[in-house]
Each structure stands twice: as C-alpha cells, then as structure tokens.
N, C-alpha and C positions, 0 to 999 in steps of 0.2 A: 337722426340728426342731433348734433350737440353744438354747444357754444364753445368759446376758448377755454372755459373752466373745466369742460369735460361734462357738465351737466346736460342731462337730456331735455331738449326743448319740446314743448307739446306740438303735436302735429295737427295741422288744421285738416279735418276730414273732406272738406270742400275744396282744398287747394288743388289747382290744376283742372277743375271741372268747369266747363263752360255752361253758364246758366242761360245763355241766350237761345232763342229759337222757339221756346214754349212747347217742346214736343210732348211733354207729359200732359199739358192742358189739352191739346188736340187729341191725344189718345183717350183721355176721359170722355170727351165729347163723341169720338168715334164708337166708343163702347155703348153709346145711347142708341146707335142705328139699329141694332136688332130688335130693341124694344118698340121702336116705331114701326118696323116692317111687321112685327107681330100684331100690333095694334091694328095696322091697316089690313092685315089678312083677316083678323077677327071681325072687323066691321064690314069687309067685303063678303065675308061668308055669312053674315047676319047673326053672328053669335052675340055680339055686343053693339051698343049704340056708338054714334059718332063722338061722344064725349070721351071715350077712351083714347082716341087719336089726339084730342085736345089735351088730355092729361099727359100723354106721352110727350107732346111737343112742349108743354109747360115744364115737364121735367128736364127736358133738353135745355131749354132757356134757363132754367135755374142752374143747371150744372155749368153752362157757358159763363154765367154771371159769377158763379163761385170761383171758378178757374181764373177768370180775369181779375177778380178782386183779391185773390189770395196773396199775401205777402210772404216772400221767401226768406226775409230777414236780410237781404243784400241790397236793399234800397231800389230794386227794380219792379216792385209792385206798383199798383196804380195809385 
C-alpha cells in the first residue's frame, strides 16, 4: 500500500478482522471444562474432597470475569 508520493503507508495488522462474537473468550472458558470434569471424577472416586470442585468452579468464574473485562484496545471492552 502506498500514497500518492510513493511512500509506503503502515499496514494495520487488525484491518479486516471482525472483532465481534467473542469466540476467543468462549474458547478460553471451554478449556476449563476438562479441569472441572477431572475434579468431579476425583471427588466421585473419593481421592479428594468436595473443595476441589469448588476451586475448579471458582477458577472457571475467574476466567469468565477476566475474559469479560479484557479490553482489546478497540473500544469494545466493558
């Protein structure tokens, strides 16, 4: 890309990308599901106490809050 003088213009690396939808945030939250499943299995088999499920759920809640509150620099943050 160049202007009328032939100088190269800086290229915006985010140009043409649609930032709507929040797919990355959902993907990060979905990545917490195996942790919760493992915690439930460990509690069900008696290896650990119920507190481990609570810790896993709190981790999921913290991840959701961080993804919701993250500002991507384009004014679409909360």
